[in-house]
C-alpha positions as CSV (number, residue, x, y, z in Angstrom):
1,X,-12.1,-3.2,-36.7
2,X,-13.5,-2.9,-40.2
3,X,-12.9,0.2,-42.3
4,X,-15.6,2.9,-42.4
5,X,-16.9,2.2,-38.9
6,X,-19.2,5.0,-37.8
7,X,-18.8,6.8,-34.5
8,X,-22.1,5.6,-33.3
9,X,-21.2,1.9,-34.0
10,X,-18.0,2.1,-32.0
11,X,-19.7,4.0,-29.2
12,X,-22.5,1.5,-28.9
13,X,-20.0,-1.3,-28.8
14,X,-18.0,0.2,-25.9
15,X,-20.5,2.4,-24.0
16,X,-24.0,2.1,-22.5
17,X,-26.7,4.7,-23.3
18,X,-25.8,6.3,-20.0
19,X,-22.2,6.9,-21.1
20,X,-20.4,4.2,-19.1
21,X,-18.4,1.2,-20.2
22,X,-20.5,-1.7,-21.4
23,X,-20.4,-4.7,-19.1
24,X,-20.2,-7.0,-22.1
25,X,-17.2,-5.1,-23.3
26,X,-15.5,-5.3,-19.9
27,X,-16.0,-9.1,-19.8
28,X,-15.2,-10.1,-23.4
29,X,-13.0,-11.3,-24.9
30,X,-10.8,-10.9,-21.8
31,X,-11.6,-9.4,-18.4
32,X,-10.9,-5.7,-18.2
33,X,-10.4,-3.5,-15.1
34,X,-11.2,0.2,-14.9
35,X,-9.2,3.0,-13.3
36,X,-10.0,6.7,-13.0
37,X,-7.4,9.2,-14.1
38,X,-7.1,13.0,-13.4
39,X,-8.2,14.9,-16.5
40,X,-9.1,18.5,-17.3
41,X,-10.2,19.8,-20.6
42,X,-8.8,18.0,-23.6
43,X,-6.4,15.1,-23.8
44,X,-3.1,15.6,-22.0
45,X,0.3,14.5,-23.3
46,X,0.6,12.2,-20.3
47,X,-2.7,10.5,-20.8
48,X,-2.2,10.2,-24.6
49,X,1.1,8.4,-23.8
50,X,-0.6,6.0,-21.4
51,X,-3.3,5.1,-24.0
52,X,-0.6,4.5,-26.7
53,X,1.6,2.4,-24.4
54,X,-1.4,0.4,-23.3
55,X,-2.6,-0.2,-26.9
56,X,0.9,-1.3,-27.9
57,X,1.3,-3.7,-25.0
58,X,-2.1,-5.2,-25.8
59,X,-1.1,-5.9,-29.4
60,X,-3.1,-3.1,-31.1
61,X,-1.9,-1.5,-34.3
62,X,-3.6,1.8,-33.8
63,X,-6.0,3.9,-31.6
64,X,-9.5,4.6,-32.8
65,X,-10.8,8.1,-32.2
66,X,-14.6,8.6,-32.1
67,X,-16.3,11.9,-31.5
68,X,-19.0,11.9,-28.8
69,X,-20.7,14.9,-30.3
70,X,-24.4,14.1,-31.1
71,X,-24.1,15.7,-34.6
72,X,-21.1,13.6,-35.5
73,X,-22.5,10.1,-34.9
74,X,-22.7,9.3,-38.7
75,X,-19.1,10.3,-39.3
76,X,-16.4,7.7,-39.7
77,X,-14.1,6.8,-36.8
78,X,-10.6,8.2,-37.3
79,X,-7.5,6.0,-36.8
80,X,-4.4,7.3,-35.1
81,X,-1.0,5.6,-35.4
82,X,0.6,4.3,-32.2
83,X,2.5,7.4,-31.2
84,X,1.7,10.1,-28.6
85,X,2.1,13.0,-31.0
86,X,0.2,11.3,-33.7
87,X,-2.7,10.6,-31.3
88,X,-2.8,14.1,-30.0
89,X,-2.8,15.5,-33.5
90,X,-5.8,13.3,-34.6
91,X,-7.7,14.1,-31.4
92,X,-7.1,17.9,-31.9
93,X,-8.7,17.6,-35.4
94,X,-11.5,15.3,-34.3
95,X,-12.4,16.8,-30.9
96,X,-13.7,20.3,-31.7
97,X,-15.5,21.4,-28.6
98,X,-16.6,17.9,-27.7
99,X,-15.1,14.9,-26.0
100,X,-13.8,11.9,-27.9
101,X,-13.7,8.2,-27.1
102,X,-10.3,6.5,-27.6
103,X,-10.3,2.7,-28.2
104,X,-7.4,0.3,-29.1
105,X,-8.2,-1.0,-32.5
106,X,-8.4,-4.6,-31.1
107,X,-10.9,-3.4,-28.5
108,X,-8.7,-4.4,-25.6
109,X,-8.5,-0.9,-24.0
110,X,-10.3,2.4,-24.0
111,X,-10.3,5.9,-22.5
112,X,-13.6,7.5,-21.7
113,X,-13.6,11.3,-20.8
114,X,-15.8,12.5,-17.9
115,X,-16.1,15.8,-16.0
116,X,-12.7,16.5,-14.4
117,X,-11.5,12.9,-14.9
118,X,-11.4,10.1,-17.3
119,X,-11.9,6.3,-17.1
120,X,-9.2,4.1,-18.4
121,X,-10.3,0.5,-19.0
122,X,-8.5,-2.5,-20.5
123,X,-7.2,-6.0,-20.3
124,X,-4.3,-6.9,-18.0
125,X,-1.8,-6.3,-20.8
126,X,-3.3,-3.0,-21.7
127,X,-3.3,-1.7,-18.2
128,X,0.3,-3.0,-17.6
129,X,1.4,-0.9,-20.6
130,X,-0.6,2.2,-19.6
131,X,0.1,2.0,-15.9
132,X,3.4,0.3,-15.3
133,X,3.3,1.0,-11.6
134,X,0.0,-0.8,-11.4
135,X,-3.7,0.1,-11.3
136,X,-3.8,0.3,-7.5
137,X,-1.2,3.1,-7.4
138,X,-3.2,5.0,-10.0
139,X,-6.3,4.6,-7.8
140,X,-4.4,5.9,-4.8
141,X,-3.1,8.9,-6.8
142,X,-6.6,9.6,-8.0
143,X,-7.8,9.8,-4.4
144,X,-5.2,12.4,-3.7
145,X,-6.2,14.3,-6.8
146,X,-9.9,14.1,-5.8
147,X,-9.2,15.6,-2.4
148,X,-7.3,18.5,-3.9
149,X,-10.1,19.5,-6.3
150,X,-13.2,18.5,-4.4
151,X,-14.0,22.2,-3.6
152,X,-14.4,23.0,-7.3
153,X,-15.7,19.5,-8.3
154,X,-17.9,18.2,-5.5
155,X,-18.7,15.0,-7.4
156,X,-15.1,13.9,-7.7
157,X,-14.9,12.3,-4.2
158,X,-17.8,9.9,-5.0
159,X,-15.9,8.9,-8.1
160,X,-12.8,8.1,-6.0
161,X,-14.9,6.1,-3.6
162,X,-16.2,4.0,-6.5
163,X,-12.6,3.0,-7.3
164,X,-10.8,2.4,-4.0
165,X,-7.3,0.8,-4.0
166,X,-7.7,-2.9,-3.7
167,X,-4.7,-3.5,-1.4
168,X,-3.3,-1.8,1.6
169,X,0.0,0.1,1.5
170,X,2.9,-1.8,3.3
171,X,5.0,1.0,4.7
172,X,7.8,-1.1,6.3
173,X,9.5,-4.3,5.1
174,X,8.3,-5.9,8.3
175,X,4.7,-5.4,7.1
176,X,5.2,-7.4,3.9
177,X,3.3,-10.7,3.8
178,X,5.7,-13.5,3.0
179,X,3.3,-14.8,0.3
180,X,3.1,-11.4,-1.5
181,X,5.1,-10.8,-4.6
182,X,6.9,-7.9,-2.9
183,X,7.6,-10.1,0.1
184,X,9.1,-12.7,-2.3
185,X,11.3,-10.0,-3.8
186,X,12.8,-9.3,-0.4
187,X,13.2,-13.0,0.3
188,X,15.1,-13.4,-2.9
189,X,17.4,-10.6,-1.9
190,X,18.2,-12.4,1.3
191,X,18.7,-15.6,-0.7
192,X,21.2,-13.9,-3.0
193,X,23.2,-12.7,0.0
194,X,23.2,-16.2,1.7
195,X,24.2,-17.9,-1.5
196,X,20.9,-19.8,-1.9
197,X,20.6,-18.4,-5.4
198,X,23.2,-17.1,-7.8
199,X,23.1,-13.8,-9.7
200,X,21.4,-14.9,-12.9
201,X,18.6,-16.9,-11.1
202,X,18.1,-13.9,-8.7
203,X,17.8,-11.5,-11.6
204,X,15.2,-13.5,-13.5
205,X,13.1,-14.4,-10.5
206,X,13.2,-10.9,-8.9
207,X,12.2,-9.2,-12.1
208,X,9.3,-11.6,-12.5
209,X,8.1,-11.0,-8.9
210,X,8.4,-7.2,-9.5
211,X,6.2,-7.5,-12.6
212,X,3.7,-9.7,-10.7
213,X,3.6,-7.3,-7.8
214,X,2.7,-4.4,-10.2
215,X,0.0,-6.5,-11.9
216,X,-1.4,-7.5,-8.6
217,X,-1.6,-3.8,-7.5
218,X,0.7,-4.3,-4.5
219,X,1.7,-1.0,-2.9
220,X,4.5,-0.1,-0.6
221,X,5.6,3.1,1.3
222,X,8.0,5.5,-0.2
223,X,11.1,4.2,1.6
224,X,10.5,0.6,0.6
225,X,9.6,1.6,-3.0
226,X,12.8,3.6,-3.3
227,X,14.9,0.7,-1.9
228,X,13.3,-1.8,-4.4
229,X,13.8,0.7,-7.2
230,X,17.5,0.7,-6.4
231,X,17.6,-3.0,-6.9
232,X,15.8,-2.6,-10.2
233,X,18.4,0.0,-11.3
234,X,21.2,-2.3,-10.4
235,X,19.6,-5.1,-12.5
236,X,19.4,-2.7,-15.4
237,X,23.3,-2.6,-15.3
238,X,23.5,-6.4,-14.9
239,X,23.5,-8.8,-17.8
240,X,22.1,-12.2,-16.8
241,X,24.1,-14.2,-19.4
242,X,27.8,-13.9,-18.2
243,X,29.0,-14.5,-21.8
244,X,27.2,-11.4,-23.0
245,X,28.5,-9.0,-20.3
246,X,30.5,-5.9,-21.2
247,X,33.2,-4.3,-19.1
248,X,30.8,-1.7,-17.7
249,X,28.2,-4.3,-16.6
250,X,27.8,-5.2,-12.9
251,X,29.6,-8.4,-11.9
252,X,27.9,-10.9,-9.6
253,X,29.9,-9.6,-6.7
254,X,28.9,-6.0,-7.4
255,X,25.3,-7.0,-7.7
256,X,25.5,-8.7,-4.3
257,X,27.1,-5.6,-2.8
258,X,24.3,-3.4,-4.1
259,X,21.6,-5.7,-2.8
260,X,23.3,-5.9,0.6
261,X,23.2,-2.1,0.8
262,X,19.5,-2.2,0.0
263,X,18.8,-4.9,2.6
264,X,20.6,-2.9,5.2
265,X,18.5,0.2,4.4
266,X,15.3,-1.8,4.6
267,X,16.2,-2.9,8.1
268,X,17.1,0.5,9.4
269,X,20.7,0.9,8.2
270,X,22.1,4.1,6.8
271,X,21.0,5.2,3.4
272,X,23.6,5.1,0.6
273,X,23.7,7.6,-2.3
274,X,21.2,6.8,-5.1
275,X,22.4,5.7,-8.5
C-alpha cells in the first residue's frame, strides 16, 4: 500500500457499502476464504495474535488499521508492526469507541468486526498462519460459541449457519477415508511399522499430510486428534537427517516404538502416558 492512504480508501477497497467483504477482494489476486470468530468488545489478545500470524505467513510486512468511524474517514490509515502487542497498542490508540478494520499490508488477509463476532478472511497462506488447526475447526468452534450466547445475541445462530464446517468429523480411525490426508497419515504410520518406509521418509511425508489435512479442513474426534498429536510431538524430537541428530533426539527405533503405541491406541489398545 502507498503512504498516506485514507481510511475511506482502504475501506472501499475491502468492504462493500453494506459493510461486508468485497467479492472482488475475496477473489483477487488469490482466492480468499472467510471464517467467523468469537469476539466481544475490542480486539482480544488471541485475535490480534491470529491476525499477526496470518499476515506474517502471507508475506505481509505490517498490519493496516483503519477506523470505521464515519467522522474519521479522511484520516490516514495507521500501520502496525507485525507483533501482537504492537498491533494491540495501535488499535487502542485508533479505535476510540468505534470498530477498526485490520488488513495485511499486502491485502492478503483482513479482520472485520461485527456484533459479538468478527469475520476473518484471507488467502490460504494467511488462514494457515492465523488458524493452524484449519478453518473448519474454527467454524465448528464458532458454532459452539454461537449456541452458548444465542440467548443474549439472537442473530448469532444465523451467522453460524452461514459458515458451516465443510467436512464431517471422523470420530474413529475406522471412519477415515483412505484418500483423505488424515487417512494417509495413518497409512504411513502402518508403513513405518511394516518397514515399507524408513524414519526420514515417514517424517517428511507424514508432516506434509498433516499440513494438507489442516489446509483441507479435515476434522477428527478428540481421541484420534490426541493420538495424531502424539506422533507430531515425537517428530518434534526426531531429526530427519541422521548426521544432524543430537544425543537427546529420538532414534529411528524410538520413533517406531512411539508410532506403534499410537497405532495400538487408535485400534482400541491401552492409552500410554502423554509426552
